[in-house]
KEVOBA-23964 format. One record per residue (C-alpha): residue number from 1; x, y, z. Coordinates in nm, 2 decimals, always signed. Layout:
R    i      px      py      pz
R  NUM       X       Y       Z
...
END
This chain:
R    i      px      py      pz
R    1   +2.22   -0.45   +0.18
R    2   +1.89   -0.35   +0.32
R    3   +1.74   -0.03   +0.49
R    4   +1.41   -0.10   +0.71
R    5   +1.21   +0.23   +0.66
R    6   +0.95   +0.33   +0.92
R    7   +0.75   +0.59   +0.95
R    8   +0.63   +0.72   +1.29
R    9   +0.39   +0.97   +1.38
R   10   +0.24   +1.00   +1.75
R   11   +0.20   +0.63   +1.87
R   12   +0.40   +0.55   +2.17
R   13   +0.69   +0.33   +2.23
R   14   +0.51   +0.05   +2.31
R   15   +0.31   -0.03   +2.00
R   16   +0.63   +0.00   +1.82
R   17   +0.83   -0.18   +2.06
R   18   +0.71   -0.56   +1.90
R   19   +0.89   -0.43   +1.57
R   20   +1.22   -0.37   +1.73
R   21   +1.21   -0.69   +1.96
R   22   +1.14   -0.91   +1.62
R   23   +1.45   -0.74   +1.51
R   24   +1.67   -0.79   +1.79
R   25   +1.54   -1.18   +1.80
R   26   +1.66   -1.25   +1.42
R   27   +1.86   -1.51   +1.37
R   28   +2.13   -1.61   +1.13
R   29   +2.21   -1.30   +1.00
R   30   +2.46   -1.01   +0.97
R   31   +2.31   -0.72   +1.16
R   32   +2.57   -0.50   +0.96
R   33   +2.38   -0.56   +0.64
R   34   +2.05   -0.36   +0.75
R   35   +1.96   -0.03   +0.92
R   36   +1.63   +0.11   +1.03
R   37   +1.54   +0.41   +0.94
R   38   +1.25   +0.57   +1.18
R   39   +1.08   +0.91   +1.02
R   40   +0.94   +1.11   +1.26
R   41   +0.58   +1.28   +1.06
R   42   +0.65   +1.60   +1.32
R   43   +0.93   +1.77   +1.45
R   44   +0.75   +1.74   +1.79
R   45   +0.68   +1.36   +1.77
R   46   +1.02   +1.23   +1.82
R   47   +1.05   +0.86   +2.07
R   48   +1.33   +0.93   +2.30
R   49   +1.66   +0.80   +2.18
R   50   +1.70   +0.56   +2.44
R   51   +1.44   +0.37   +2.21
R   52   +1.68   +0.27   +2.00
R   53   +2.01   +0.23   +2.19
R   54   +2.12   -0.14   +2.24
R   55   +2.04   -0.23   +1.91
R   56   +2.25   -0.54   +1.72
R   57   +2.18   -0.31   +1.40
R   58   +2.21   +0.05   +1.30
R   59   +1.86   +0.30   +1.40
R   60   +1.88   +0.65   +1.21
R   61   +1.64   +0.85   +1.38
R   62   +1.52   +1.14   +1.13
R   63   +1.24   +1.48   +1.15
R   64   +0.99   +1.62   +0.92
R   65   +0.76   +1.89   +0.95
R   66   +0.42   +1.72   +0.96
R   67   +0.31   +1.60   +0.58
R   68   +0.17   +1.20   +0.64
R   69   +0.28   +0.91   +0.60
R   70   +0.36   +0.91   +0.23
R   71   +0.61   +1.24   +0.34
R   72   +0.79   +1.04   +0.59
R   73   +0.85   +0.71   +0.32
R   74   +0.98   +0.95   +0.08
R   75   +1.21   +1.13   +0.37
R   76   +1.32   +0.75   +0.46
R   77   +1.38   +0.66   +0.08
R   78   +1.58   +1.01   +0.04
R   79   +1.76   +0.91   +0.38
R   80   +1.89   +0.56   +0.26
R   81   +2.22   +0.46   +0.13
R   82   +2.10   +0.06   +0.12
R   83   +2.06   -0.14   -0.21
R   84   +1.71   -0.23   -0.12
R   85   +1.46   -0.07   +0.10
R   86   +1.16   -0.22   +0.28
R   87   +0.89   -0.02   +0.38
R   88   +0.71   -0.11   +0.74
R   89   +0.45   +0.02   +0.97
R   90   +0.55   +0.13   +1.31
R   91   +0.31   -0.11   +1.47
R   92   +0.38   -0.41   +1.24
R   93   +0.65   -0.71   +1.30
R   94   +0.80   -0.97   +1.14
R   95   +0.66   -1.33   +1.18
R   96   +0.92   -1.52   +1.31
R   97   +1.28   -1.48   +1.36
R   98   +1.44   -1.63   +1.04
R   99   +1.19   -1.41   +0.83
R  100   +1.53   -1.14   +0.78
R  101   +1.76   -1.45   +0.71
R  102   +1.55   -1.53   +0.38
R  103   +1.50   -1.18   +0.31
R  104   +1.89   -1.12   +0.32
R  105   +1.90   -1.47   +0.11
R  106   +1.70   -1.36   -0.17
R  107   +1.84   -1.06   -0.20
R  108   +2.20   -1.24   -0.26
R  109   +2.07   -1.38   -0.52
R  110   +1.86   -1.08   -0.67
R  111   +2.07   -0.93   -0.95
R  112   +1.82   -0.97   -1.19
R  113   +1.57   -0.82   -0.97
R  114   +1.40   -0.46   -0.90
R  115   +1.16   -0.59   -0.66
R  116   +1.06   -0.92   -0.49
R  117   +0.74   -0.97   -0.25
R  118   +0.63   -1.23   -0.06
R  119   +0.31   -1.33   +0.09
R  120   +0.25   -1.22   +0.43
R  121   -0.02   -1.25   +0.72
R  122   -0.28   -1.01   +0.73
R  123   -0.42   -0.97   +1.09
R  124   -0.83   -0.90   +1.14
R  125   -0.94   -0.77   +1.48
R  126   -1.27   -0.66   +1.33
R  127   -1.45   -0.99   +1.39
R  128   -1.58   -1.18   +1.68
R  129   -1.26   -1.45   +1.70
R  130   -0.92   -1.28   +1.57
R  131   -0.79   -1.39   +1.26
R  132   -0.47   -1.44   +1.08
R  133   -0.49   -1.43   +0.71
R  134   -0.21   -1.51   +0.51
R  135   -0.24   -1.35   +0.19
R  136   -0.08   -1.55   -0.15
R  137   -0.12   -1.32   -0.47
R  138   +0.11   -1.06   -0.61
R  139   -0.11   -0.77   -0.57
R  140   -0.04   -0.36   -0.60
R  141   -0.29   -0.33   -0.24
R  142   +0.01   -0.36   +0.02
R  143   +0.42   -0.25   +0.01
R  144   +0.42   -0.44   +0.32
R  145   +0.67   -0.79   +0.25
R  146   +0.75   -0.63   -0.06
R  147   +1.15   -0.50   -0.12
R  148   +1.21   -0.25   -0.37
R  149   +1.60   -0.17   -0.54
R  150   +1.64   +0.15   -0.41
R  151   +1.82   +0.28   -0.75
R  152   +1.55   +0.17   -0.94
R  153   +1.33   +0.37   -0.75
R  154   +1.51   +0.70   -0.80
R  155   +1.60   +0.63   -1.14
R  156   +1.23   +0.61   -1.29
R  157   +1.11   +0.89   -1.03
R  158   +0.87   +0.67   -0.83
R  159   +0.76   +0.80   -0.48
R  160   +0.46   +0.79   -0.25
R  161   +0.20   +1.04   -0.36
R  162   +0.20   +1.30   -0.08
R  163   -0.16   +1.43   -0.15
R  164   -0.28   +1.06   -0.04
R  165   -0.36   +0.93   +0.34
R  166   -0.54   +0.63   +0.20
R  167   -0.42   +0.41   -0.08
R  168   -0.12   +0.56   -0.14
R  169   +0.09   +0.24   -0.12
R  170   -0.15   +0.04   -0.39
R  171   -0.11   +0.36   -0.59
R  172   +0.27   +0.37   -0.56
R  173   +0.29   -0.02   -0.66
R  174   +0.06   +0.05   -0.93
R  175   +0.25   +0.30   -1.05
R  176   +0.58   +0.10   -1.03
R  177   +0.46   -0.15   -1.24
R  178   +0.38   +0.06   -1.49
R  179   +0.69   +0.16   -1.51
R  180   +0.91   -0.16   -1.43
R  181   +0.90   -0.50   -1.66
R  182   +0.74   -0.77   -1.51
R  183   +1.05   -0.99   -1.53
R  184   +1.23   -0.75   -1.33
R  185   +0.96   -0.85   -1.03
R  186   +0.95   -1.23   -0.87
R  187   +0.88   -1.38   -0.57
R  188   +1.03   -1.45   -0.25
R  189   +1.04   -1.82   -0.18
R  190   +0.99   -1.92   +0.20
R  191   +0.84   -2.17   +0.38
R  192   +0.66   -1.92   +0.60
R  193   +0.56   -1.58   +0.53
R  194   +0.81   -1.28   +0.69
R  195   +0.59   -1.00   +0.79
R  196   +0.30   -0.97   +0.97
R  197   +0.08   -0.64   +0.87
R  198   -0.09   -0.56   +1.26
R  199   -0.43   -0.45   +1.33
R  200   -0.52   -0.17   +1.56
R  201   -0.83   -0.05   +1.69
R  202   -0.70   +0.32   +1.68
R  203   -0.49   +0.32   +1.37
R  204   -0.56   +0.54   +1.10
R  205   -0.77   +0.33   +0.92
R  206   -1.00   +0.22   +1.19
R  207   -1.06   +0.61   +1.35
R  208   -1.40   +0.75   +1.34
R  209   -1.46   +0.88   +0.96
R  210   -1.20   +0.66   +0.79
R  211   -1.48   +0.50   +0.58
R  212   -1.56   +0.86   +0.44
R  213   -1.19   +0.92   +0.40
R  214   -1.03   +0.61   +0.27
R  215   -1.35   +0.63   +0.01
R  216   -1.18   +0.94   -0.13
R  217   -0.83   +0.79   -0.11
R  218   -0.94   +0.48   -0.33
R  219   -1.11   +0.74   -0.57
R  220   -0.76   +0.94   -0.58
R  221   -0.59   +0.66   -0.64
R  222   -0.76   +0.53   -0.89
R  223   -0.77   +0.89   -1.12
R  224   -0.39   +0.89   -1.02
R  225   -0.36   +0.52   -1.20
R  226   -0.57   +0.55   -1.46
R  227   -0.33   +0.85   -1.58
R  228   -0.04   +0.60   -1.53
R  229   -0.19   +0.32   -1.74
R  230   -0.29   +0.61   -2.01
R  231   +0.08   +0.75   -2.03
R  232   +0.23   +0.39   -2.05
R  233   +0.00   +0.07   -2.08
R  234   -0.08   -0.10   -2.36
R  235   -0.48   -0.02   -2.43
R  236   -0.64   -0.36   -2.36
R  237   -0.48   -0.28   -1.95
R  238   -0.54   +0.09   -1.97
R  239   -0.94   -0.03   -2.10
R  240   -0.92   -0.29   -1.79
R  241   -0.80   -0.01   -1.52
R  242   -1.08   +0.25   -1.65
R  243   -1.34   +0.01   -1.61
R  244   -1.23   -0.10   -1.27
R  245   -1.26   +0.27   -1.19
R  246   -1.62   +0.33   -1.31
R  247   -1.72   +0.00   -1.12
R  248   -1.49   +0.10   -0.77
R  249   -1.69   +0.39   -0.82
R  250   -2.02   +0.26   -0.84
R  251   -2.03   +0.04   -0.56
R  252   -1.91   +0.36   -0.35
R  253   -2.14   +0.60   -0.41
R  254   -2.44   +0.36   -0.58
R  255   -2.59   +0.41   -0.20
R  256   -2.92   +0.48   -0.08
R  257   -2.78   +0.68   +0.23
R  258   -2.48   +0.88   +0.07
R  259   -2.26   +1.09   +0.29
R  260   -2.27   +1.46   +0.22
R  261   -1.87   +1.41   +0.23
R  262   -1.87   +1.19   -0.08
R  263   -2.16   +1.41   -0.30
R  264   -1.85   +1.63   -0.47
R  265   -1.69   +1.26   -0.58
R  266   -2.04   +1.26   -0.82
R  267   -1.95   +1.53   -1.02
R  268   -1.56   +1.48   -1.03
R  269   -1.67   +1.15   -1.13
R  270   -1.91   +1.29   -1.39
R  271   -1.63   +1.48   -1.58
R  272   -1.36   +1.21   -1.57
R  273   -1.61   +0.92   -1.70
R  274   -1.72   +1.21   -1.98
R  275   -1.35   +1.20   -2.04
R  276   -1.31   +0.84   -2.04
R  277   -1.62   +0.66   -2.13
R  278   -1.50   +0.56   -2.44
R  279   -1.25   +0.31   -2.31
R  280   -1.49   +0.14   -2.02
R  281   -1.57   -0.20   -2.11
R  282   -1.38   -0.29   -2.38
R  283   -1.25   -0.60   -2.17
R  284   -1.35   -0.96   -2.24
R  285   -1.66   -1.08   -2.02
R  286   -1.39   -1.28   -1.83
R  287   -1.17   -0.99   -1.71
R  288   -1.54   -0.82   -1.67
R  289   -1.65   -1.04   -1.45
R  290   -1.30   -1.07   -1.23
R  291   -1.33   -0.63   -1.19
R  292   -1.66   -0.69   -1.11
R  293   -1.59   -0.93   -0.84
R  294   -1.28   -0.71   -0.69
R  295   -1.48   -0.39   -0.72
R  296   -1.79   -0.54   -0.53
R  297   -1.53   -0.69   -0.22
R  298   -1.36   -0.40   -0.16
R  299   -1.58   -0.11   -0.22
R  300   -1.96   -0.21   -0.19
R  301   -2.12   +0.00   +0.07
R  302   -2.34   -0.21   +0.31
R  303   -2.67   +0.04   +0.22
R  304   -2.55   -0.05   -0.21
R  305   -2.89   +0.02   -0.45
R  306   -2.92   -0.35   -0.54
R  307   -3.21   -0.20   -0.78
R  308   -3.04   -0.01   -0.98
R  309   -2.74   -0.18   -1.23
R  310   -2.46   -0.04   -1.35
R  311   -2.58   +0.12   -1.67
R  312   -2.87   +0.27   -1.51
R  313   -2.68   +0.43   -1.30
R  314   -2.41   +0.54   -1.55
R  315   -2.66   +0.71   -1.73
R  316   -2.72   +1.03   -1.49
R  317   -2.37   +1.10   -1.58
R  318   -2.41   +1.09   -1.94
END
């Protein structure tokens, strides 16, 4: 019924052991209904097969030439034969021993759906006091905690963008929503969120230089999603996405000490904005305020130039 697809790069077994330990402890399920596909991103990165011996569920380990997390997820999707797939990270875990029971019970009743999403926990290890944050809204940021009907993804040619190392999951979700009717997505109601997105100090998103790479990933993601929205979405939603792109770029690039690596983004945005400016701002005030608040929260630089408003900042691109 369900394949859990887990990319693996160079992390040692101890990093992923908590994921498999929690899978072993699951209660109230038929383990024959689940499988795990571990995709090694690089032929030399395979884990010792003994790591996967003795588990009560099937584990398939495959390897691909090193190409990034998106390519690894795509390879797992191609290898899967299950009705449903769930994309997990090697360093994450399920939150409790009844998580898969809740998930499988929901899938038994999910004939009318192509995607189910659930609340999830997010670890925040950046603060002095370790935090566990519960996310309660459906969004396009995470693939974690979401269940996708495999055939729906194949039929609609929905894959992870191999050009993105950051924000590839949010692009995947956003494009999924452009192709799938919203009535075919639903919330998996559980007493406790089933999934934990774990924080790791040496992860891809926390390594040195990650902020610049993430900024580029976010920008490229927005360009790709705008293109998908232009092709498939009503004008009002497309205008909202263009407006979001403009605000995201404003809060990313309007800094007093902009890194040299981000300077090419300004010229790329100049060309993009000239082609799309007629769609910018064509939303009501409530939507505009919401877009600005989200962009500010997700993209603002520590050295953001508060003295330069967005209209003044955009004038340089005309």
